[in-house]
N, CA, C and O atoms as a Tripos MOL2 file, in Angstrom:
@<TRIPOS>MOLECULE
protein
  280   279    70     0     0
PROTEIN
NO_CHARGES

@<TRIPOS>ATOM
      1 N           0.7980   -1.1860    0.0250 N.3       1 MET1
      2 CA         -0.2620   -0.1650    0.0110 C.3       1 MET1
      3 C           0.9240    0.8750   -0.1530 C.2       1 MET1
      4 O           2.0410    0.4940    0.1990 O.2       1 MET1
      5 N           0.7390    2.4690   -0.7820 N.am      2 SER2
      6 CA          1.4050    3.2340   -1.0490 C.3       2 SER2
      7 C           1.2860    4.5110    0.1610 C.2       2 SER2
      8 O           0.2590    4.4210    0.8350 O.2       2 SER2
      9 N           1.8840    5.2730    0.3910 N.am      3 LEU3
     10 CA          1.4780    6.2700    1.3350 C.3       3 LEU3
     11 C           0.1760    6.6450    0.9850 C.2       3 LEU3
     12 O          -0.7920    6.2520    1.6360 O.2       3 LEU3
     13 N           0.0430    7.6050   -0.3040 N.am      4 ALA4
     14 CA         -1.2520    7.5090   -0.4410 C.3       4 ALA4
     15 C          -2.6670    7.0030    0.2390 C.2       4 ALA4
     16 O          -3.3990    7.3920    1.1500 O.2       4 ALA4
     17 N          -2.6420    5.8440   -0.7760 N.am      5 GLU5
     18 CA         -3.4540    5.0780   -0.4110 C.3       5 GLU5
     19 C          -3.7250    5.1150    1.1470 C.2       5 GLU5
     20 O          -4.8260    5.5330    1.5050 O.2       5 GLU5
     21 N          -2.7060    4.6660    2.2120 N.am      6 LEU6
     22 CA         -2.4500    4.7450    3.7100 C.3       6 LEU6
     23 C          -3.3730    6.1320    4.0970 C.2       6 LEU6
     24 O          -3.9470    6.3060    5.1730 O.2       6 LEU6
     25 N          -3.3640    7.0770    2.9300 N.am      7 LYS7
     26 CA         -3.4000    8.2540    4.0040 C.3       7 LYS7
     27 C          -5.1140    8.8310    3.4620 C.2       7 LYS7
     28 O          -5.7280    9.8570    3.7540 O.2       7 LYS7
     29 N          -5.4250    7.8430    2.7160 N.am      8 LYS8
     30 CA         -6.8130    8.4590    2.4490 C.3       8 LYS8
     31 C          -7.8830    7.4140    2.2920 C.2       8 LYS8
     32 O          -8.9680    7.4320    1.7110 O.2       8 LYS8
     33 N          -6.9540    6.0770    3.3040 N.am      9 GLU9
     34 CA         -8.0670    4.9510    3.9660 C.3       9 GLU9
     35 C          -8.1770    5.5000    5.1740 C.2       9 GLU9
     36 O          -9.1380    5.4730    5.9430 O.2       9 GLU9
     37 N          -6.8800    6.1200    5.3210 N.am     10 SER10
     38 CA         -7.0270    6.3810    7.0840 C.3      10 SER10
     39 C          -7.4820    7.9520    7.5920 C.2      10 SER10
     40 O          -7.1620    8.3100    8.7250 O.2      10 SER10
     41 N          -8.1010    8.6930    6.8610 N.am     11 VAL11
     42 CA         -9.3900    9.8020    6.7970 C.3      11 VAL11
     43 C         -10.3370    9.8440    7.6430 C.2      11 VAL11
     44 O         -10.8430   10.6070    8.4660 O.2      11 VAL11
     45 N         -10.4670    8.5730    7.1230 N.am     12 SER12
     46 CA        -12.3160    7.8960    8.1300 C.3      12 SER12
     47 C         -11.9780    6.9300    9.4260 C.2      12 SER12
     48 O         -12.7220    6.1150    9.9720 O.2      12 SER12
     49 N         -10.6930    7.2640    9.7220 N.am     13 LEU13
     50 CA        -10.6080    6.7550   11.2950 C.3      13 LEU13
     51 C         -10.6330    7.0780   12.2060 C.2      13 LEU13
     52 O          -9.8430    8.0170   12.1110 O.2      13 LEU13
     53 N         -11.1240    7.0680   13.7340 N.am     14 SER14
     54 CA        -10.9710    7.8230   14.8710 C.3      14 SER14
     55 C          -9.7200    8.1430   14.7090 C.2      14 SER14
     56 O          -8.8830    8.0460   13.8110 O.2      14 SER14
     57 N          -9.8020    8.7520   16.3100 N.am     15 ALA15
     58 CA         -8.3520    9.7300   16.9280 C.3      15 ALA15
     59 C          -7.6780    8.3760   17.1360 C.2      15 ALA15
     60 O          -6.6680    8.0360   16.5180 O.2      15 ALA15
     61 N          -8.3930    7.5150   18.1780 N.am     16 GLU16
     62 CA         -7.7400    6.3260   18.6480 C.3      16 GLU16
     63 C          -7.7620    5.3250   17.7380 C.2      16 GLU16
     64 O          -7.2320    4.2390   17.9750 O.2      16 GLU16
     65 N          -8.2410    5.5360   16.8590 N.am     17 GLU17
     66 CA         -7.5080    4.5460   15.6730 C.3      17 GLU17
     67 C          -6.3630    4.9930   14.5090 C.2      17 GLU17
     68 O          -5.5660    4.3490   13.8280 O.2      17 GLU17
     69 N          -6.5800    5.9360   14.5890 N.am     18 LYS18
     70 CA         -5.0580    6.7610   14.3610 C.3      18 LYS18
     71 C          -4.2620    6.4170   14.8130 C.2      18 LYS18
     72 O          -3.4230    5.7590   14.1980 O.2      18 LYS18
     73 N          -4.1330    6.7580   16.3460 N.am     19 LEU19
     74 CA         -3.0230    6.6260   17.0740 C.3      19 LEU19
     75 C          -2.2700    5.1640   17.5230 C.2      19 LEU19
     76 O          -1.1770    4.9000   18.0230 O.2      19 LEU19
     77 N          -3.7100    4.1670   16.9730 N.am     20 GLU20
     78 CA         -2.7960    2.8310   17.3870 C.3      20 GLU20
     79 C          -2.4320    2.3680   15.9770 C.2      20 GLU20
     80 O          -1.8290    1.2960   15.9260 O.2      20 GLU20
     81 N          -2.6930    2.9910   14.8220 N.am     21 LEU21
     82 CA         -2.4310    2.5540   13.4800 C.3      21 LEU21
     83 C           0.1640    3.1750   13.2800 C.2      21 LEU21
     84 O           1.2320    2.8370   12.7680 O.2      21 LEU21
     85 N          -0.5160    4.1870   14.1820 N.am     22 ALA22
     86 CA          0.8070    5.2900   14.1040 C.3      22 ALA22
     87 C           1.7310    4.5020   14.9410 C.2      22 ALA22
     88 O           2.9010    4.7010   14.6140 O.2      22 ALA22
     89 N           1.6010    3.7750   15.7920 N.am     23 GLU23
     90 CA          1.6940    3.0520   16.6300 C.3      23 GLU23
     91 C           2.2770    1.3700   16.4150 C.2      23 GLU23
     92 O           3.2300    0.7680   16.9090 O.2      23 GLU23
     93 N           1.1970    0.9710   15.4310 N.am     24 PHE24
     94 CA          1.9340   -0.1350   14.5790 C.3      24 PHE24
     95 C           2.8220    0.4290   13.5760 C.2      24 PHE24
     96 O           3.9850    0.0990   13.8100 O.2      24 PHE24
     97 N           2.7080    1.1020   12.6260 N.am     25 LEU25
     98 CA          3.8840    1.5730   11.9480 C.3      25 LEU25
     99 C           5.0090    1.8580   12.6250 C.2      25 LEU25
    100 O           6.0990    1.4550   12.2180 O.2      25 LEU25
    101 N           4.8810    2.5640   13.7000 N.am     26 GLN26
    102 CA          6.3670    2.6980   13.9860 C.3      26 GLN26
    103 C           6.9490    1.6290   14.7630 C.2      26 GLN26
    104 O           8.1230    1.6820   15.1280 O.2      26 GLN26
    105 N           6.0070    0.4370   15.0990 N.am     27 ALA27
    106 CA          6.4700   -0.4400   15.7250 C.3      27 ALA27
    107 C           7.9640   -1.3810   14.6500 C.2      27 ALA27
    108 O           9.1140   -1.8010   14.7830 O.2      27 ALA27
    109 N           6.5330   -1.2220   13.3410 N.am     28 GLN28
    110 CA          7.3320   -2.0710   11.9550 C.3      28 GLN28
    111 C           8.6070   -1.5020   11.8210 C.2      28 GLN28
    112 O           9.4930   -2.2700   11.4460 O.2      28 GLN28
    113 N           9.0550    0.2640   12.1530 N.am     29 ILE29
    114 CA          9.7150    0.3700   11.3390 C.3      29 ILE29
    115 C          11.1620    0.2420   12.3020 C.2      29 ILE29
    116 O          12.3060    0.2000   11.8500 O.2      29 ILE29
    117 N          10.7210    0.1870   13.8990 N.am     30 GLU30
    118 CA         12.0410    0.5880   14.9360 C.3      30 GLU30
    119 C          12.9920   -0.5820   14.7810 C.2      30 GLU30
    120 O          14.1750   -0.4640   14.4600 O.2      30 GLU30
    121 N          12.2040   -2.0240   15.1040 N.am     31 PRO31
    122 CA         13.2000   -3.2140   15.1250 C.3      31 PRO31
    123 C          14.6630   -3.1360   13.9560 C.2      31 PRO31
    124 O          15.8270   -3.4990   14.1290 O.2      31 PRO31
    125 N          14.0270   -2.5470   12.8440 N.am     32 GLN32
    126 CA         14.7680   -2.3830   11.6050 C.3      32 GLN32
    127 C          16.3430   -1.3000   12.1870 C.2      32 GLN32
    128 O          17.4920   -1.7310   12.2830 O.2      32 GLN32
    129 N          15.9250   -0.0300   12.4520 N.am     33 GLY33
    130 CA         16.3470    0.9950   13.1430 C.3      33 GLY33
    131 C          17.5970    0.4150   14.2800 C.2      33 GLY33
    132 O          18.7840    0.7420   14.2760 O.2      33 GLY33
    133 N          17.0860   -0.2860   14.9740 N.am     34 THR34
    134 CA         17.4100   -0.9290   16.4850 C.3      34 THR34
    135 C          18.3620   -1.5970   15.5590 C.2      34 THR34
    136 O          19.4370   -1.0010   15.5000 O.2      34 THR34
    137 N          18.2980   -2.4190   14.9890 N.am     35 ARG35
    138 CA         19.8060   -3.2980   14.5700 C.3      35 ARG35
    139 C          20.3010   -3.2100   13.8000 C.2      35 ARG35
    140 O          21.0090   -4.1710   13.5010 O.2      35 ARG35
    141 N          20.3030   -2.0780   12.9620 N.am     36 ARG36
    142 CA         21.3840   -1.3090   11.9100 C.3      36 ARG36
    143 C          21.8310   -0.4710   12.6610 C.2      36 ARG36
    144 O          23.0120   -0.2040   12.4440 O.2      36 ARG36
    145 N          21.3450    0.0790   13.4990 N.am     37 ARG37
    146 CA         22.4980    0.6390   14.6430 C.3      37 ARG37
    147 C          23.2720    0.0110   15.7050 C.2      37 ARG37
    148 O          24.2850    0.4580   16.2410 O.2      37 ARG37
    149 N          22.6700   -1.0750   15.9370 N.am     38 GLU38
    150 CA         23.2640   -1.7010   16.5840 C.3      38 GLU38
    151 C          24.5890   -2.6780   16.3110 C.2      38 GLU38
    152 O          25.4240   -3.1820   17.0620 O.2      38 GLU38
    153 N          24.3590   -2.7020   14.7740 N.am     39 ARG39
    154 CA         25.6920   -3.9600   13.8820 C.3      39 ARG39
    155 C          26.4450   -2.1450   14.0160 C.2      39 ARG39
    156 O          27.1500   -1.6960   14.9200 O.2      39 ARG39
    157 N          26.1720   -1.7620   13.3180 N.am     40 VAL40
    158 CA         26.8550   -0.1600   12.8530 C.3      40 VAL40
    159 C          27.7710    0.0450   14.2050 C.2      40 VAL40
    160 O          28.9930    0.1900   14.2090 O.2      40 VAL40
    161 N          27.1000    0.0290   15.0910 N.am     41 SER41
    162 CA         28.0560   -0.0540   16.6430 C.3      41 SER41
    163 C          28.9380   -0.4110   16.9670 C.2      41 SER41
    164 O          30.0270    0.0920   17.2430 O.2      41 SER41
    165 N          28.3150   -1.8900   16.9630 N.am     42 ALA42
    166 CA         29.6250   -2.6380   16.9080 C.3      42 ALA42
    167 C          30.7910   -2.8050   16.2610 C.2      42 ALA42
    168 O          31.7800   -3.3620   16.7390 O.2      42 ALA42
    169 N          30.6760   -2.1860   14.8370 N.am     43 LEU43
    170 CA         31.8200   -2.2800   14.3560 C.3      43 LEU43
    171 C          32.3580   -1.2770   14.2710 C.2      43 LEU43
    172 O          33.4700   -1.2390   13.7440 O.2      43 LEU43
    173 N          31.7300   -0.0960   14.7770 N.am     44 MET44
    174 CA         32.8700    1.2210   15.0720 C.3      44 MET44
    175 C          33.5700    1.1100   16.7280 C.2      44 MET44
    176 O          34.3850    1.8750   17.2430 O.2      44 MET44
    177 N          32.9840   -0.0070   17.2590 N.am     45 SER45
    178 CA         33.5420   -0.3300   18.6360 C.3      45 SER45
    179 C          34.6230   -1.2660   17.9760 C.2      45 SER45
    180 O          35.6370   -1.0450   18.6390 O.2      45 SER45
    181 N          34.9010   -2.1200   17.0920 N.am     46 GLU46
    182 CA         35.8550   -2.5860   16.6730 C.3      46 GLU46
    183 C          36.8050   -1.7710   16.2620 C.2      46 GLU46
    184 O          37.8990   -2.1550   16.6750 O.2      46 GLU46
    185 N          36.8590   -0.8640   15.6630 N.am     47 MET47
    186 CA         37.2170    0.4340   15.0820 C.3      47 MET47
    187 C          37.8720    1.0040   16.1930 C.2      47 MET47
    188 O          39.0970    0.8830   16.1860 O.2      47 MET47
    189 N          37.2910    1.6770   17.2770 N.am     48 ASP48
    190 CA         37.9040    1.6560   18.1550 C.3      48 ASP48
    191 C          39.0810    0.8960   18.8510 C.2      48 ASP48
    192 O          40.0100    1.3530   19.5160 O.2      48 ASP48
    193 N          38.7300   -0.5970   18.4550 N.am     49 ALA49
    194 CA         39.8760   -1.0190   19.2950 C.3      49 ALA49
    195 C          40.9160   -1.4910   18.3800 C.2      49 ALA49
    196 O          41.7380   -2.3840   18.5840 O.2      49 ALA49
    197 N          40.7600   -0.7640   17.3470 N.am     50 GLY50
    198 CA         42.2770   -0.5600   16.7430 C.3      50 GLY50
    199 C          42.1440   -1.8360   14.9300 C.2      50 GLY50
    200 O          43.0470   -2.2180   14.1860 O.2      50 GLY50
    201 N          40.9360   -2.0420   14.8900 N.am     51 ARG51
    202 CA         41.0210   -2.8510   13.4350 C.3      51 ARG51
    203 C          40.7580   -2.4310   12.3860 C.2      51 ARG51
    204 O          40.1470   -1.3900   12.6260 O.2      51 ARG51
    205 N          40.8110   -2.5440   11.4710 N.am     52 LYS52
    206 CA         40.9130   -1.7450   10.5750 C.3      52 LYS52
    207 C          40.6760   -2.4430    9.3700 C.2      52 LYS52
    208 O          41.0700   -3.5420    8.9810 O.2      52 LYS52
    209 N          39.7170   -1.3030    8.6900 N.am     53 PHE53
    210 CA         38.2350   -1.2590    7.5160 C.3      53 PHE53
    211 C          38.5430   -1.4220    6.5390 C.2      53 PHE53
    212 O          39.7070   -1.7640    6.7500 O.2      53 PHE53
    213 N          38.4000   -1.4620    5.3310 N.am     54 SER54
    214 CA         38.7710   -1.1060    3.6570 C.3      54 SER54
    215 C          37.5260   -1.0660    3.2060 C.2      54 SER54
    216 O          36.4810   -1.5070    3.6830 O.2      54 SER54
    217 N          37.7550   -0.4930    2.2430 N.am     55 ARG55
    218 CA         36.6800    0.6020    1.9480 C.3      55 ARG55
    219 C          35.4670   -0.6860    1.4860 C.2      55 ARG55
    220 O          34.2780   -0.5920    1.7890 O.2      55 ARG55
    221 N          36.1490   -2.0420    0.5850 N.am     56 ALA56
    222 CA         35.3150   -2.9790    0.1390 C.3      56 ALA56
    223 C          34.2120   -3.3800    1.2470 C.2      56 ALA56
    224 O          33.0060   -3.5440    1.0620 O.2      56 ALA56
    225 N          35.2200   -3.5370    2.8990 N.am     57 GLU57
    226 CA         34.5540   -4.2150    3.6440 C.3      57 GLU57
    227 C          33.5570   -3.1960    3.9640 C.2      57 GLU57
    228 O          32.4050   -3.5470    3.7070 O.2      57 GLU57
    229 N          33.6950   -2.0390    4.4510 N.am     58 PHE58
    230 CA         32.2340   -1.3260    4.3430 C.3      58 PHE58
    231 C          31.3640   -1.0590    3.6890 C.2      58 PHE58
    232 O          30.2710   -0.6270    4.0530 O.2      58 PHE58
    233 N          31.9470   -1.4130    1.9930 N.am     59 GLU59
    234 CA         30.9230   -1.1890    1.5030 C.3      59 GLU59
    235 C          29.7770   -2.4010    1.1680 C.2      59 GLU59
    236 O          28.6100   -2.3180    0.7860 O.2      59 GLU59
    237 N          31.0270   -4.0810    1.6290 N.am     60 ARG60
    238 CA         29.6890   -4.9850    1.7090 C.3      60 ARG60
    239 C          29.1020   -5.2010    2.8270 C.2      60 ARG60
    240 O          28.1190   -5.9280    2.9680 O.2      60 ARG60
    241 N          29.5800   -4.6790    3.5590 N.am     61 THR61
    242 CA         28.5660   -4.4930    4.8240 C.3      61 THR61
    243 C          27.4070   -3.5110    4.7500 C.2      61 THR61
    244 O          26.4280   -3.8330    5.4240 O.2      61 THR61
    245 N          27.3360   -2.5000    4.1380 N.am     62 ASP62
    246 CA         26.5650   -1.4510    4.1550 C.3      62 ASP62
    247 C          25.0880   -2.4920    3.1020 C.2      62 ASP62
    248 O          23.8920   -2.7060    3.3020 O.2      62 ASP62
    249 N          26.1950   -2.9070    1.8940 N.am     63 GLN63
    250 CA         24.9500   -3.8430    1.0310 C.3      63 GLN63
    251 C          24.3340   -4.5390    1.4370 C.2      63 GLN63
    252 O          23.1240   -4.4860    1.2200 O.2      63 GLN63
    253 N          25.0560   -5.7940    2.4430 N.am     64 GLU64
    254 CA         24.5530   -6.6660    3.4660 C.3      64 GLU64
    255 C          23.1000   -6.0010    4.2650 C.2      64 GLU64
    256 O          21.9770   -6.0390    3.7620 O.2      64 GLU64
    257 N          23.3170   -5.6120    5.1400 N.am     65 LEU65
    258 CA         22.6380   -4.2800    5.9990 C.3      65 LEU65
    259 C          21.0110   -4.2080    5.4250 C.2      65 LEU65
    260 O          19.9800   -4.6820    5.9030 O.2      65 LEU65
    261 N          21.2670   -3.3600    4.1250 N.am     66 SER66
    262 CA         20.3700   -3.2140    3.3240 C.3      66 SER66
    263 C          20.0400   -4.2110    2.9570 C.2      66 SER66
    264 O          18.8100   -4.1750    2.9490 O.2      66 SER66
    265 N          20.5480   -5.6150    2.4570 N.am     67 ALA67
    266 CA         19.8150   -6.4680    1.5360 C.3      67 ALA67
    267 C          18.9930   -7.1540    3.0160 C.2      67 ALA67
    268 O          17.8540   -7.6160    3.0890 O.2      67 ALA67
    269 N          19.4580   -7.0920    3.5000 N.am     68 SER68
    270 CA         18.3980   -7.6290    4.9550 C.3      68 SER68
    271 C          17.3870   -6.9280    5.1500 C.2      68 SER68
    272 O          16.4080   -7.5000    5.6290 O.2      68 SER68
    273 N          17.2950   -5.4240    4.8330 N.am     69 GLY69
    274 CA         16.0830   -4.5140    5.3820 C.3      69 GLY69
    275 C          16.1740   -3.7200    6.4100 C.2      69 GLY69
    276 O          15.3210   -2.9910    6.9170 O.2      69 GLY69
    277 N          17.8030   -4.0020    6.8210 N.am     70 LEU70
    278 CA         18.1580   -2.7400    8.1640 C.3      70 LEU70
    279 C          18.2200   -0.7720    7.4140 C.2      70 LEU70
    280 O          18.4420    0.1710    8.1730 O.2      70 LEU70
@<TRIPOS>BOND
     1     1     2 1
     2     2     3 1
     3     3     4 2
     4     3     5 am
     5     5     6 1
     6     6     7 1
     7     7     8 2
     8     7     9 am
     9     9    10 1
    10    10    11 1
    11    11    12 2
    12    11    13 am
    13    13    14 1
    14    14    15 1
    15    15    16 2
    16    15    17 am
    17    17    18 1
    18    18    19 1
    19    19    20 2
    20    19    21 am
    21    21    22 1
    22    22    23 1
    23    23    24 2
    24    23    25 am
    25    25    26 1
    26    26    27 1
    27    27    28 2
    28    27    29 am
    29    29    30 1
    30    30    31 1
    31    31    32 2
    32    31    33 am
    33    33    34 1
    34    34    35 1
    35    35    36 2
    36    35    37 am
    37    37    38 1
    38    38    39 1
    39    39    40 2
    40    39    41 am
    41    41    42 1
    42    42    43 1
    43    43    44 2
    44    43    45 am
    45    45    46 1
    46    46    47 1
    47    47    48 2
    48    47    49 am
    49    49    50 1
    50    50    51 1
    51    51    52 2
    52    51    53 am
    53    53    54 1
    54    54    55 1
    55    55    56 2
    56    55    57 am
    57    57    58 1
    58    58    59 1
    59    59    60 2
    60    59    61 am
    61    61    62 1
    62    62    63 1
    63    63    64 2
    64    63    65 am
    65    65    66 1
    66    66    67 1
    67    67    68 2
    68    67    69 am
    69    69    70 1
    70    70    71 1
    71    71    72 2
    72    71    73 am
    73    73    74 1
    74    74    75 1
    75    75    76 2
    76    75    77 am
    77    77    78 1
    78    78    79 1
    79    79    80 2
    80    79    81 am
    81    81    82 1
    82    82    83 1
    83    83    84 2
    84    83    85 am
    85    85    86 1
    86    86    87 1
    87    87    88 2
    88    87    89 am
    89    89    90 1
    90    90    91 1
    91    91    92 2
    92    91    93 am
    93    93    94 1
    94    94    95 1
    95    95    96 2
    96    95    97 am
    97    97    98 1
    98    98    99 1
    99    99   100 2
   100    99   101 am
   101   101   102 1
   102   102   103 1
   103   103   104 2
   104   103   105 am
   105   105   106 1
   106   106   107 1
   107   107   108 2
   108   107   109 am
   109   109   110 1
   110   110   111 1
   111   111   112 2
   112   111   113 am
   113   113   114 1
   114   114   115 1
   115   115   116 2
   116   115   117 am
   117   117   118 1
   118   118   119 1
   119   119   120 2
   120   119   121 am
   121   121   122 1
   122   122   123 1
   123   123   124 2
   124   123   125 am
   125   125   126 1
   126   126   127 1
   127   127   128 2
   128   127   129 am
   129   129   130 1
   130   130   131 1
   131   131   132 2
   132   131   133 am
   133   133   134 1
   134   134   135 1
   135   135   136 2
   136   135   137 am
   137   137   138 1
   138   138   139 1
   139   139   140 2
   140   139   141 am
   141   141   142 1
   142   142   143 1
   143   143   144 2
   144   143   145 am
   145   145   146 1
   146   146   147 1
   147   147   148 2
   148   147   149 am
   149   149   150 1
   150   150   151 1
   151   151   152 2
   152   151   153 am
   153   153   154 1
   154   154   155 1
   155   155   156 2
   156   155   157 am
   157   157   158 1
   158   158   159 1
   159   159   160 2
   160   159   161 am
   161   161   162 1
   162   162   163 1
   163   163   164 2
   164   163   165 am
   165   165   166 1
   166   166   167 1
   167   167   168 2
   168   167   169 am
   169   169   170 1
   170   170   171 1
   171   171   172 2
   172   171   173 am
   173   173   174 1
   174   174   175 1
   175   175   176 2
   176   175   177 am
   177   177   178 1
   178   178   179 1
   179   179   180 2
   180   179   181 am
   181   181   182 1
   182   182   183 1
   183   183   184 2
   184   183   185 am
   185   185   186 1
   186   186   187 1
   187   187   188 2
   188   187   189 am
   189   189   190 1
   190   190   191 1
   191   191   192 2
   192   191   193 am
   193   193   194 1
   194   194   195 1
   195   195   196 2
   196   195   197 am
   197   197   198 1
   198   198   199 1
   199   199   200 2
   200   199   201 am
   201   201   202 1
   202   202   203 1
   203   203   204 2
   204   203   205 am
   205   205   206 1
   206   206   207 1
   207   207   208 2
   208   207   209 am
   209   209   210 1
   210   210   211 1
   211   211   212 2
   212   211   213 am
   213   213   214 1
   214   214   215 1
   215   215   216 2
   216   215   217 am
   217   217   218 1
   218   218   219 1
   219   219   220 2
   220   219   221 am
   221   221   222 1
   222   222   223 1
   223   223   224 2
   224   223   225 am
   225   225   226 1
   226   226   227 1
   227   227   228 2
   228   227   229 am
   229   229   230 1
   230   230   231 1
   231   231   232 2
   232   231   233 am
   233   233   234 1
   234   234   235 1
   235   235   236 2
   236   235   237 am
   237   237   238 1
   238   238   239 1
   239   239   240 2
   240   239   241 am
   241   241   242 1
   242   242   243 1
   243   243   244 2
   244   243   245 am
   245   245   246 1
   246   246   247 1
   247   247   248 2
   248   247   249 am
   249   249   250 1
   250   250   251 1
   251   251   252 2
   252   251   253 am
   253   253   254 1
   254   254   255 1
   255   255   256 2
   256   255   257 am
   257   257   258 1
   258   258   259 1
   259   259   260 2
   260   259   261 am
   261   261   262 1
   262   262   263 1
   263   263   264 2
   264   263   265 am
   265   265   266 1
   266   266   267 1
   267   267   268 2
   268   267   269 am
   269   269   270 1
   270   270   271 1
   271   271   272 2
   272   271   273 am
   273   273   274 1
   274   274   275 1
   275   275   276 2
   276   275   277 am
   277   277   278 1
   278   278   279 1
   279   279   280 2
@<TRIPOS>SUBSTRUCTURE
     1 MET1         2 RESIDUE 1 A MET
     2 SER2         6 RESIDUE 1 A SER
     3 LEU3        10 RESIDUE 1 A LEU
     4 ALA4        14 RESIDUE 1 A ALA
     5 GLU5        18 RESIDUE 1 A GLU
     6 LEU6        22 RESIDUE 1 A LEU
     7 LYS7        26 RESIDUE 1 A LYS
     8 LYS8        30 RESIDUE 1 A LYS
     9 GLU9        34 RESIDUE 1 A GLU
    10 SER10       38 RESIDUE 1 A SER
    11 VAL11       42 RESIDUE 1 A VAL
    12 SER12       46 RESIDUE 1 A SER
    13 LEU13       50 RESIDUE 1 A LEU
    14 SER14       54 RESIDUE 1 A SER
    15 ALA15       58 RESIDUE 1 A ALA
    16 GLU16       62 RESIDUE 1 A GLU
    17 GLU17       66 RESIDUE 1 A GLU
    18 LYS18       70 RESIDUE 1 A LYS
    19 LEU19       74 RESIDUE 1 A LEU
    20 GLU20       78 RESIDUE 1 A GLU
    21 LEU21       82 RESIDUE 1 A LEU
    22 ALA22       86 RESIDUE 1 A ALA
    23 GLU23       90 RESIDUE 1 A GLU
    24 PHE24       94 RESIDUE 1 A PHE
    25 LEU25       98 RESIDUE 1 A LEU
    26 GLN26      102 RESIDUE 1 A GLN
    27 ALA27      106 RESIDUE 1 A ALA
    28 GLN28      110 RESIDUE 1 A GLN
    29 ILE29      114 RESIDUE 1 A ILE
    30 GLU30      118 RESIDUE 1 A GLU
    31 PRO31      122 RESIDUE 1 A PRO
    32 GLN32      126 RESIDUE 1 A GLN
    33 GLY33      130 RESIDUE 1 A GLY
    34 THR34      134 RESIDUE 1 A THR
    35 ARG35      138 RESIDUE 1 A ARG
    36 ARG36      142 RESIDUE 1 A ARG
    37 ARG37      146 RESIDUE 1 A ARG
    38 GLU38      150 RESIDUE 1 A GLU
    39 ARG39      154 RESIDUE 1 A ARG
    40 VAL40      158 RESIDUE 1 A VAL
    41 SER41      162 RESIDUE 1 A SER
    42 ALA42      166 RESIDUE 1 A ALA
    43 LEU43      170 RESIDUE 1 A LEU
    44 MET44      174 RESIDUE 1 A MET
    45 SER45      178 RESIDUE 1 A SER
    46 GLU46      182 RESIDUE 1 A GLU
    47 MET47      186 RESIDUE 1 A MET
    48 ASP48      190 RESIDUE 1 A ASP
    49 ALA49      194 RESIDUE 1 A ALA
    50 GLY50      198 RESIDUE 1 A GLY
    51 ARG51      202 RESIDUE 1 A ARG
    52 LYS52      206 RESIDUE 1 A LYS
    53 PHE53      210 RESIDUE 1 A PHE
    54 SER54      214 RESIDUE 1 A SER
    55 ARG55      218 RESIDUE 1 A ARG
    56 ALA56      222 RESIDUE 1 A ALA
    57 GLU57      226 RESIDUE 1 A GLU
    58 PHE58      230 RESIDUE 1 A PHE
    59 GLU59      234 RESIDUE 1 A GLU
    60 ARG60      238 RESIDUE 1 A ARG
    61 THR61      242 RESIDUE 1 A THR
    62 ASP62      246 RESIDUE 1 A ASP
    63 GLN63      250 RESIDUE 1 A GLN
    64 GLU64      254 RESIDUE 1 A GLU
    65 LEU65      258 RESIDUE 1 A LEU
    66 SER66      262 RESIDUE 1 A SER
    67 ALA67      266 RESIDUE 1 A ALA
    68 SER68      270 RESIDUE 1 A SER
    69 GLY69      274 RESIDUE 1 A GLY
    70 LEU70      278 RESIDUE 1 A LEU
């Protein structure tokens, strides 16, 4: 469902139903952002500990995270 369709469909919802929809959508988005932040944080910790990463490693990691929906 596109954003435009979602907006059109949500017009008829009550304020309570809109709040419930917003909470549901946030719950769908948040886990992905959280996992990505955790992965990036772990990589940065490794860098802080002295591990060196090549550009290719960074690009591969970014592609892996994007492919997994993060």
